[in-house]
N, C-alpha and C positions, 0 to 999 in steps of 0.2 A: 226830182233831179239837181235841181238848183240848191235844195238844203245838202244834199249831198256832195254837190262841187266846193258848196262853204265848205263844209266839217272835212273836205281832202284838204282845202287852202288854208283851215285853220292849221290842222294837222302838219303840213308841209312847213309853214312857218313855226311849227313851235321844234316840230324837229332842227329847225334850221337855227335857229335861236339855241339848243342846247349844243350844238356842233360850234356853234360860234365862239360859245361860253368855254367848252371843253379846249377847244383850238388855242384860244387865248391863256385857261390857264395853264396848260401843256405849255405855252411858249414863256411864259414865267417862271415856271419849274426848269426849263430848259434854258432859258438866261440865268436864271441863280445857280445853275451847274457849273455854266461855262465860265462864270464869273468867280466863282469859289476856284477853279482850279486851273482856271487860266487858260483852257485849250480853247484857246482860239482856232487854231488849224481846224479844227473839229467841225466848227460854227462855219467857217468857211467852205469845207467842205458839205456840207448842206445835209451830212447825217442824224439821222434820225436819233434822238433819245430814248431808249428804251424801257429803263429802267427809272421808277418813280419813288421819289421817297419825299416825307415831309420835311419843309425846310428846316433846317437844325438851326440852334439858336444861334447865335452871333457872338463868335468866340475871338478872342485875340491875346497875343502873348507880347508882353512888355518890350520895351527895348532895350538895346543892349548896348553896354559905353566900354567895356572892361571889366566891371565888377561883378563877381560872383556867378563865375560863367558855368557851374555844373547848374544851379538852378533855372539860369537863362536855356539850358541845350536841356534840361527836360521840360520846362514848359513848351518849347520848339516840339519836343518829339510826341508830347501830348496833342498838340493842334495837329500835326500834318496827320495822326494815328485818328484825329475825331473829324478831318474832311478826308481822311483817305488820297493824298497825295503823295502821287508818285514820284518814286525815287529821283526821277531827273530834273523836277521841279522843284523839291524842297531845297537845294542852295539858294534857289532866283528867289525865292520866298522870303527866304530867311533873311537874305541881305538887303528886303525892304524894313527890317527891324533893327539894323545897326545905326550907329550914331557913336560923335565923337571920334576917341582914339582906335574904337574896334572897328568905325566906317575908313578911316585912312589907313588902316593896316589890312582891311579888304579890298580895298581900291589895288595898293599896291600888288596884293596876291592874284588880281585880276588881270592887270595888266603886265603884270609878267607870265602868265598861264602858268600859274601854282596852284588850282584849282581843279581837283578831280572828283567833285562829289561829296555829299553833305558827308558819309562818313569819317571822308581823310578831311575836308573842314573843320567837323565835330574836334576830332583828335588835335587840328593844328591850333584852335580855339582855346585846346587844355593845354596847350605847351607854352605858347603864347600868354595866356591871363592868369593861367594858378601862380598863387608864389610859390617864385623859388624856394629850396631847400626845405621847403613844408613835410613836416611829420605826416606820419600814414595817418590815417584816422583810426587805426587801433593802437596806437602809440600813443597820441593824442587824450583816449578813452578813456586809456590806463593810467593817467595824468590825473584825471579830473578829482576833484573833491569837493566834497559840500563845504558851503561854505556858510548859508544860511538857511533855508528850508530845503525840505525834499524836491519841492516842485522847480525851484531855484535849478538842482543839479539837475532834474528832469528833464528839462527846458535845452540848457547847455548839452546834456550828454545827446538827448536825439538832434538835437542841429548835427554834430559831427558825426553821430550815424549815420544818415542820411546822405553822406556822402559815398558812401559803400555800401552795396549787397553780399559783400566777400566773408562776413562775419557772421557765424553758426548761432545760434539762440541761446547754445550753454555758456558761450564764451559772452555773449550781450548780458546774460546774467552775469557771470562771474566780473565783469567790468563795472557795471551799475554797481552791484552790491559792494565791492572793492572801495568806489567812490565816496559812500555813506558813512554818516560821522559813525566814531565806536559802538555808541551802545545803541545806536538804528541798527547798526549792521550785525552785531551778533545776534539782537532779533530776529531780524528775519533768516539769516543762517538755520536759526534753529527750524526754521517750518520749510528748510529746503525746498526752495521754487525753484520752478524748471521753466518757466517760459518768464521773458522780460516782463508780461503784464503781470504778471504774480508777483514778483519781483518789486515793480512800483507800487502796486494795492498794499503789501503788507508793508512798505517803507512809508506810507502816508499812515497808516492803521497804527504802527508801532511811536512814529514822531506823536502823533495825538495823543498815543497813552502816556508816554514819557514827558511829554509838557505838562498834562491835568496831573501826573504823580509832584510833578516840580512845585505846582502853584503860580502862581505871579513872576513874572519874572523880574530877576533882579540884576546889579551891576554884576559882571564876569572879570574873573582878575584873570592874567595870565601864568598858564598851568605850563610849567616849565619840565614834569614830566613827560619824557617822549611815549610817542604813541604806541597801541596793541597790534598784534599779529591779530590777523583773524579768528575767532572762534574755529574750535574743527567744528566739522558736519554732525558729531554726536560723538556723544560722553558714554558708553555701557555703566555699567555699575560693577558688572562680572569680568572687568579686563584679567586680573588677577588672580581670580580662581581657579582653580585645577578640575573643577567639573564641568559639563556640560549643560546649559539650560539655565533655567533661574534657578535663585537658591534658597533654602528654608529657613535660612540662619536670618534672626532680627538684625537688621541694618544696625550697623555701627556707629555712634554718635563720634565722629570726626569733629574734635574743636577747631576750629577757625586759625588759621596761621597767624602766629605772634611777631608783629614788626617791633624792633628793639631800638629804642631812644639811644640815642648818645651817651646819655647819663647810665642806661642798662646796659651799652656796650663797655661801658668804663669799669662800671662795678666788676663784673665778671673777669675783665681782663686781668683788675686789682686781684679777683680771688683764684686765678689760675682757673676761672672753668672755660668748658669748650662752647664759641657763640651758640652751637646747635642745639647738641644734648644737654647743657648743661651738667656731665660730668668735668669729670677732673681731667687736667689738658694734659699730655706728657707726652714726650718724642715718641711718633710713632702714633700718634691715638688714632684709632680710628672709630666714627660714629657708629652704634650700632643700628640705628635707622642711616644709612645715607643719604646725604642732601639730592634732593631732585631736581630739574630744572623744570621752572614755573613762572609763568606771565604775569606781568605787573597790571594789574587792571587800572582804568584809567576814564572816566566819565567825564570830559572837559564842558562845563554848561557852555551856551551857547544863547546871547540875548537874541528875541526876536522885535521885530518892530509891534507887532500885533499876537495876545496870547489866543490860542485856536481856542475855539469851543472843546466844554468837558464832554471825553467818551467816558462812557458809563461803560463798565463791564459786559450788561447784557449786548449794550452793540458792538464791542468789540468780538463777542464769542459769536454776535449773528453774521459780524464780517468775514468772520477768519472760517466760517462754516460753509459760507460762499463759495470761498476757493477750495472745497476740499481738499484741504492739505493737513494730513495729522500732525499734530505736535509731537514728535518724539521726547520723550525723558533726556535731562541733561544733566550733568555734575559739573558744581564748580570750579574752578581752580583752586579755589582755599580747599578743600575738600580730598584735593588729588594728595595734600601734603600732609594728613591727619593720620593716626594710630599706624597702623605697620604700614614701612613701605614696598614697593610693587618688588617683586621681583622680576629679575630681569636674564635675559637669554643672549650669549653671543653666539655669532656666524660670520662666517666668511665670504663675500660677493666681491662681483665686479663690476665696475663704474669706468666706462671708456678705455674696456680692455688693461685696468690694473686694476688689481685685489685691496679690496678695502676689509673694514673690521665692522662689522654692523653690530650695532645692542639695539636691540627690541624691548623696548622698555614701557609699561606703563603709569611708569610718573611722569612721563614726559608729555605735555600735551601735544606737541605739534614735532614732524620730522624738523631733525637737526642734520648739518655735516658741519664736519670740525673746517674753522679757517684756512688752517695751512693744507688740509686737505681738497680742498675747493680749487685752491692755486695749482698743487700739484695734478691734478684732473684737468684742469684746463675748461670748468664749468664755466657756462657763461651764466653769470650773476645779474641779474636786475636790480639796481639798484632802487630800494625804499625809502619811506621815510624813519629816522632813528627808531628804533624799537628798545624797550627794555625789558630784559630776559633776567628770571630773579632766582637761582638757588635755594636752596632752604636755610644754608646760613645768613640768608639776607642782603648777601654779597650781588649785585647787578652786572649781568654781561651786557654790552652793546650789539645791536645786528642792524645794519642797513644794507642787508641784500639776501636775494633768496633766489635759487637755482630750479626756474621752474620748470616740472616737467622732465624733469630727469630720471634716467634710466638705470636701476639696478637689478643686476644678473646674480639670483641665489638660489644655488642648487634646483637649479631647472626652472626657477618661477621667475618672470619679470614684473618687478613693481616699477610704476611710473607715479612720482606724485614730485610737490615743490618742498623743498628742504631749504629750509633756514640758513643761512652762513652766521657760525656761532663760532667765536674763539674759547670753546671748551677743552677739554683735556682727553685722552683715554683713546676711544674710539675714534673712527673715524667720520660713521655714520650713526645717527638714531634714527630708529622708527618708532613715533611715538600714538600717542592715544586718537590724532587725526588720519592713521591710517590704519589703528587697527579697529578701529568704532566702525569700517567698513566690512570687517572680516564675517562679523556677528560673533556666536559662541566656537571659543575655543578650546581644543586640550591642550593642557600643559603638563608635562611630566619633567619634575626637576631633577629627580633621580636619575634618569636616563638621559636628562636634558631633549626632549623631543618637542616638537611644535607642533599642533596638528589645527588644520581649518577647511572651509570650504570654500574654492574661490571657482565662479565660472562653472557650476554646476560639478565640479571634481575636488577629490580627496588629496588637498596636499600635506606632504608629512617632511619637517626640515628638522633635520640631527644638530642641535648645538656644538661647540665647541669644549672638548676634552679639556681637563685640566692640564695647564702652560708645564712641559718638561723642557729643563735646559737643554738646548741643542746648537752646534755651530749654525750661525747666521750668513744667509748667502746677499751677495752683493746687491741685488734689489732689493731683498725686503729691507736690508739697512738704509739703500735710498730714500726707503719709503717713509722708514720710523723720523728717517732725519727729517723730511720735508711735514711730517703731521706732527712735530715737537713729542714726541713717542721715546725718544731719549733724556733722560735724568742725566748722565756722565757717561762721559765714552772715553776710553784710554787706548791708545796707539803705543804698544813697545818698539820698540825701533835698537837695534846694537849701532852704538857710533864709534868711530873711531877716533880716539880722542877725545880730550875735552871740548863741548863748546861751550859759549859765554849764551845765556840767555836774555835778549834785547828785545826790551817792550817799545814802540813807536812812540813817543810821547806826543800824544794827540794836540797839546796845546798850541804849540809850534806850529802842526800842517795845520791846523784849524787854523789859526792868525795869519799863515801865508794863504791858504786859499779864499779868507775872506777879503785880502787885498788883491786878490785876480776874482771877485765876483760878477765882472763885467764881461769876462769871458765865457760867462755861461749863462748868459741873458741874450735871447734870442732879439736879432737887430729888424727892422721895419726898413723894409725897402731894397735893393742892388746891393750885392756885392760892389766890392769897388773890383776897378778893370787891373789886369794883372797883365804880365808878360804870356802865361799859360792861361788864356783865355780859350775857350774850347773852339777849335775847327774845323769846318768839313770841307773835304777835299775829293771832289767828285772824278771819277775818272771821264777824260775828254770826251765830248759827244754827249754826254749824259743829258738825258730830259727831263725835268720835274717828276717829281714819282705823284703819283695821284692816284691813289687805292680806294676800291669804295669801301663805304664806313661797313662794319658790323652789324648784325642784329642783335639787339640786348632784349632781356623783358622789361616790359613796361618801369617797375618797380625800381629799375636802377636807373631810369631817367632821373628819377629826383635826386637820388645819392650823387648822380652823375652831375646836374646842375648846381648842386651843393660843394664838390668837389671843386668844380671851376669859378664856382663865385671867391670861394676860401683864396684861390692861386689870382685871380685878377686882384684881391683887394691887397695880396700881401707882393705883390706886384710882380708874381715871379712868370706870369705870361700876360698879352696882350692881346685884343683884337687884330685880325689879319685879313690879308689881302694877297697871299702868297700863292702859285699856282702848284705848290707841293702840295701834300694832303697825307697823312698817316691816320689809319685808322686808330682807335679806342677801344681798350674793353678794363673791365673792372674786374679786380681778383681779392678774395674773400684773407685779411689775414688771421693770423691764430686768436688773436683776440675778438676777431667778429669784426671789425672795421674793414671796411673798404681799400684796396692800393687803386692807384690813379694808372693805368700804364699805357703806352701809347707802342703799336707797333710799327715798328723801324726798321724791319725785316729788307725791305723791298728797299729803304733808301742805302738801310747798310751794304746792300749785293752793288749799290754804283759807290763807293763809298773809298778812296784808296787807303788803305791799314797803313796803322802809324806801327813800327815795330821797335816801341818803346819798352825798354828791361822791364819784366817784371819782377819782382825778388823773388827767390826760392826761399820755401816756408823754412827749410831743412837746413839754408845755409844762414839763413837770420836766427836761429837757436844757437849756433857754435859761439857767435858770439858774447853768450851769456855766463862763462865762466867766472864765478868769484862772486855775482851778484847776489846780496843778501837781504835787498829791499826792492820791491815794485810798484808801479803805480801805470793804469792802462787808463787812457781816456779816447773817447770816444767821441766823434765831431757829431754834430746837429745836423741832418739833411746832408750831409757832404756833397755832393753834386751840387747842390743849389745855392753853394757856396761857391761859384765860380761862374761867371759870365760867359753866354755863347759871344762869338765875337760880332760885330753889328752885320758885315756883309751875308753871314751865315745865318742868321735867326729865321727867316724865311724859308729855311730849309727844315726847320725842326714843326711845322706847319701842321697841325691836327683840325679835325674837325668832329664835332658833337651832333645832335641832334637841333641844337640850338643855335650854330653858331661855329666857326673858324678862327684857331686860335697859335699864336706861335709863344713857343717858350724862349725870355732871354735871357735864363740861368741852365745850365748844363743839363738837361732831361735825362733818367732810365734809359737805356735799353739801344743808344748808340754806341757802334761800333769801338771809337777808341775813346769813348768816355773813361777806361779804368786807364789810356795812358797818359790823359791831361792830368787825371788827378793823381796820379803817381810820381808824374814829372816836379807838379807843383809842391807836394810834399817831400819833396828829395830837393828841390832847391831851398824849400824853408828850411832845414833840418839839416841841411847839406854838413853845419860846423861840430853839429852832434851824431850824426850817422856812427855807427860801430863803435860808439864811444861809451855812449851812454843812453843811444834812442836807438829803436826798431820801430819804422813805419811800413805798415804794410794796407793802402790804400788808405782809410779814415780809421784804423787801429793802430794808437801812439802806446809806445810799449818805454817806458822810465824805469831804467834798470841801474844800482847802486850799490858799490861794496858796504858802505855803512853808513848810518842814520844823518851825520849831517852832510855828506855827499850828496843824502840821495834828495834833502832840502834844495841844496843848490841845484842840483839838475832840476828838479822837477818849478824850482821859478826860474828858469835861463827859456824851460819849455813852454810855460805861459805867457813868458816875456815874448816871445815868438807869436805865440798866437793872438795876441793880441796885437802886435807890429802889425802883420798881416790880415788883422781883422778875422780870422776865424772864429768859430763858435764850436763847442764842445757840450753836449749832454750830460748834465751833473748824474742825474737817476743813473749813465750807463758807465760812472766813471769809478773807479777804484783809486785810492792813494795810500801811499807808504804801508802796504803789505808786503808778509813775508813766503806768501803764494798767490799764486793769481791764472787764471784761464786765461789762455790765448790762444784763439785759433785753433779749438781743439785739442790743446794739451792744459798739463796743469805744468808751472813752471815754481820751482822755489831751490833753496840753496842746494839743496842736496841734488838735484838733476830734476829729470824731467818724466813726465806720464801722461799719459792718456787721458783725455778728460769721462770722467765718469758716464755722463751723460751718452756720450757715444758708442762708449762700451755699451751700455744698455739697449741702445738701437739696434746694434749688431746680435747682441743676444738675441732679442726678440724678433729678428728679421725673417721672414717664411722662407719656407724652401723656394725656387726661383721656380717659376711654369714658364719663362721665354728666354730667349734671348737677351731682351730690353732689362729682363730682371736679375741675369748674372753680370750683365754688365753693370747695373746701380750697384749691388752688392761690392763686388771687386772696387769701383771705384772708391767706396767707402772704407775697403777692407784696406786697399793699398796704400791711403792716405796715410796709412799706420806700418805700412811697410817695414820701415828701421825696428821697429821694437820685435819680428819676428824672424827669428832665424829661418834662415834658407825658404824664404816667403815665395820666392818664384816655384819650386819645384813643389811647395806644398799646393800652392793656387793652381800648378800646371791643369788637370784634369777640368778646372771649371776656365782657365783661358782657351782649352781646346774647343769648349761649349761656343767660344762667340766666333770661330769660322762659319762663312757661307753653307747654310743649308746642315749644319752636324748639331743642332742640340737634341740633346736623346740624355736623359737625366739617367745618370749610369751609379751602381755602386761606389764608384770611385768618385766619382761628382760629387757624393752623400758624404764618402770622409775627406772630401778637402773640405768641404762647405762646415761638415763638424769640426775638424780640426782647425780651421781659423779663427771661428768662435772661440773654442776652446782657446787657444794661443791666446787671443786678445782680451780673453776673460783674465787671464794671468800674467798682464805685462809685467816686464820689469821696468825699472827705474833707469833710467836712461842716465849715466852721468857726464855731464857734460866736458868736455873736449877742452883741455888745459896747451895752447900754440907755445905756451911758453917754455913748455918741457919736448921731448924728444920724443916722438913716438915711436914702439917697438912692435 
């Protein structure tokens, strides 16, 4: 019995020791968890922790002083995820890791109660500490270029790529490969990598191969030949074949292109031979093998600090095989010019709603768009390093831009390609090998001008253009041809009453005059001078300060807005504000793709007393032009910003963005009385000249004169007035000594007045109105030219009736009126300018 009692006591002691040990360990674990999450309240309530886990490894994240905010935010998020920190505790914990400027800024936010949780704080960190005006990660990646090694490019590339997750794998590959050295890039493109890792691995492999082929490094000299366009993805050798599938005929031995030296060119010139085909050159000569566009190869040597180890062909083959990338057969640029020239087919397509002539050409290595056509079509062109493109005659064409992912509509098919902008003649667009290579086998019948291929599982058949017959040309076609340099000569026949002497404006005198007023066209730094016509904002009695809630705008626009604000601060146009007034801001995209900074002053305008200063009537302005033979047009540079706001009214122009509160020191756009202020200033400055030889409509100044000598005197006086009152004109928008000029939507010349062809084209292309708003817009444009249309009111009557309330119903009468207005404006007459020295009958 005694032994049993001792045994029980021993067991009880052991059990108690185990309990104490477990309790101690539980207490330690509970304390660790409470310390990590900072949950003191839980400990105070005495609640038990039921979930146990091993003690995690100690993890910290660095102090943040304001540098590299994205990296610090990433570390913080990883820390919170590792320790499972609650959302309401993240900001408190993060505040212990702030120091320097970041800590002082946080204290200000804390005491002013401007903190609303971790996510809100993280957004504020980006706004406050990211560099202002920083270009997007995608834009900076596109500008990266290999300077030394692939590894160096890879490091810089990945550092920038880490800033965003919005770039697709396909775009990531394109951006990386485009930054490689030309010789490495062409080799990598031949394998068509589909992932970023494959592209990097291929770049390293080919870098080693190229270095091994060159041998030991030697001094490199500057190469002045411009860099190349990227190689097409693949170049099949049967593009020009009229059969489908591989050909059984033996391959042609095409000689390499022959670059002519200066002596050879001189010799051919002396013998009267064609530079390209070596046949006798005569007027109207055409080469049997017409020249094709060809890119010049250029492989610049790069000096490396240490040569890479030799890479054998066996090792190279093994590494390529590991990537499981099948190498495609390619054809060199030189072979494209040998033997027989590839045949071409022409089609009519559409870009941005305008017709274009498309040339499908297997002899061009890439896709091209004519320079003037790119401007006419308003394509967005990305700048690239200068590129040399050579035609078969040996002449070089310079390319400095590419219209990326341009959509071409052609006979029901959609082609989306990159087009390199080039100043060539003939067609508007060239589809070359870089596009043809994607089609696979094609079937071409040159007799019937048919072009067939498979695309996305469907059989596509295009019909080429027939032979050109002489036909009367339409106005819109004439405008397109003029814009793309497709007209060699143009003659206009006109009946003249009496003999008119032909006068050519002497350019030497004009150039000398403009040089003497060069300062009038140079942008000045700082504020314009104070004038009697400084802009005033008079509010109705009892009006309270306007304070409108800011608009929400996309995140990517914040950086653009910050850059625009920084530019205006630098120019002195705006300053920081403490005004009780505040109007919202928005960005509006311009035609050229840039952004316009706009302030919505509608609330302020509603409280402003309107100025009744008379604005000139355009029809009355033109009545002054009889007898004028020479015209000059001047356009002021940011005209509104050349007028100051009165000091007592500056606070009323205040606006706010996401990063601050500012006010204008110069007259901004959007204020209700701004046009009256501007016109009043211009009338006061040019009062001695108005209706004698100057017309002024806001910032558009027209100088007109009956002869050349008088015109030089008048122009000198106008430029002197601009200099005296410190107004700056924009030289690129000015025209001098013209015998015809476009002004306020009209074309003015000695014989009379006509409608601007661009406005006629806009009216001709106007779609059928679908609402009262559409009808009002059309009548607004057509009514601007009502003086050109006899009985305009009667013709437009059915359309005007649609503007009545609840009366919009498109009818046959409305359609006839719509068509009649378009037809009559397309055949507008030339209006003779009135001569008030004679009696009207």
